[in-house]
Steps between C-alpha positions, in 0.01 A plus 500: 500500500398847388423568136681714247242774559463583869303824475223634277705821482757304297369646174530816292339823616303543178299189583363683805444832322308321224318284755376810679371640171328167430331505842362848441441499123453140377417274798298254290750442218585136417840425343730229373882489504724261307861401564770490235869418503664672203821293517525241223603159626424562868259240637339581833267199531731317748436775753118507485447321833753721678340816363156374607626449855646850511173651373313301764720662765452842338123465531528453878655843554318798649608859545635567849406804706853636449469462122159668499641790701774539240250503215292756686808723527524539120336831410316367194356190670148556634374372833213293358746314277717413800185382681433274200856363510450412867235250385684385186668171415582338167270211411657193344181419308579785259837359384579179309851365440552205266745341258455488124583216264788711368664515843399856575330640808150638453371748759153652471347746743126564466264688729404844631769754413489635855581155640754384238709810430756415769589158353727618217819615671530233772410219259771611256751539785410149614553350152834676464634400841375141472669469161836634618514310827450181295732582209766694691509340846763651725594771250742740669411869477859609438440566130183696575683714757783559254257614231310720744826666608581573136156654445537724803842609374345590163239715671765680704686621191541879465199682358242241607409631846148587383435158343226343714423127503243289683454123534211359294605135509285307749319278250810342340742508792745219562375477856346713770822484700707631208260786437529603865880495489528704180250758629693533823822544300347760269361689796836504677708597197269725295262654754735625768454861394171689533450489124649163411488313170299206635146626545303195611340171406173372358496239779266615776642245744860612462403867490343447841777286645799696366361852526486555123248687289238274338472570126218441251173624349321295231574191289379375162218295647322815620473653152435159343201443728362837394449348153211306654397746772483826307206626293685481165806299399664785309480719810613233747842657556343841563244335728779332699697822548187689607403233751854500636492878545160468665643248747825679585419866437844585361705256708682205338501694174709279272320370189599170340559566131523170311175307534403595142837626379644848526304642203165420659624621837601839363164538324317443828745677731384849406571836663263422786686182594842656429426762764311269738757217519854542631653290224501167320667157524673318213482119494546392137640621169800724428553705819701772324233557236231492769682757710541737206135463406385565856706819523364623167146407609527701821634798309217478246250496788643809670671311784859563600660152473733591787194497730410142398642158585586210269545160664684233300436139606539267201767235558752756621865445574719759670688585176165560326391724789819701455442535125143620550604737777768655283255544211220667699669659801391863547224471239245319718494337845615138499468183707593138431337181627745211471352154541647162418848639436516580871304221666607208280849563365712238673621308194216265396254647251187640660160366396288724278167423662174695507149458639284731288132589497338353189128552570270728697127454551500214251661686210861490377741779594851558368806717502641601160864537586756720324737203537428194279449189712354677803141501375292236677141414410276192485286617205697604192181628338453742788859618462439575132183689592686695770760608247227622267324694775819679598611544138822307554711346221526122466762350730846414364555135413576294809607137544205261512362467851416174666150365484296528821634242744325171557449483874502175690 
């Protein structure tokens, strides 16, 4: 029986774009990732053995010649990176899956960044699909199709022809089969015209198979790792952007804005970066306030906002996309990456699961999110120090977090 993941292309494009940068810029970096389920009361320990088996199958996969040819066709992918992928396979020795005494699932990935970076998306997709095929066996997709039809109808309302959405939902999908069906439906109903509303998907596999545009640039882990890889912690964000520009020479020019909060991002994203990068991506905090601040920042740095692109990708629903589009339309270019609300909206509540980098080269790394509850770090002392270095205010009060799990 084949596994949930049948291809190493079944991941998000930004894993490959970051992986290429790692190969060329940081080939010796060592990292650690940690899993977390943010849903109170959900216990995943019963599925540990099943997840282990799926990861074992994942680690047997290799890139096919056809897949390598597709990667080579992407203008920003370099030939030596494709040659490296031809030799690549995931190694099970770098990942550990276990149960905790509290009934949770503990997943740790440790090893060379270059050889572990591709674990995140398929491992999360495995956990999600294993959970739902056990808790919702035989669930009909009628409700999901009904909801998808309603979303498409919302997008087809008058005045929204220029509202562009893409699928960003591989990691928390209900299943691979459902993601394929919804992408096929979106392509048929929103991409029939030359300039349709559905612009593509973060999934490299489905982009290849369905003739869609693959979408993605960088993720939080890239800028987090720069905390350990750069010459000075305070300049780690600047270091990361410069290394990215060095790698892609103006291509893939979307900067992620929330690793240290929007205030620190705007301090570092000066006129040079405003003009060098095509735009920025929002992934936490108030999107309306962020959009207004980005427009004002571009204006203050002598850039016409209408020449720049803002990508919104934080827990979006179609109504929220419409609200943001109506606020900013005509003032700046816009795009929307919709994730779980597309790939796991069939009735049962989707899992809020993450597999985040928590260390690089033996030192802690962290993201200081603009959204309380999204920050993830192993060393609270390091988080306090990071806030001091970037001159950030203390975090708002949050509910007490669980103690580190006891693994058995």
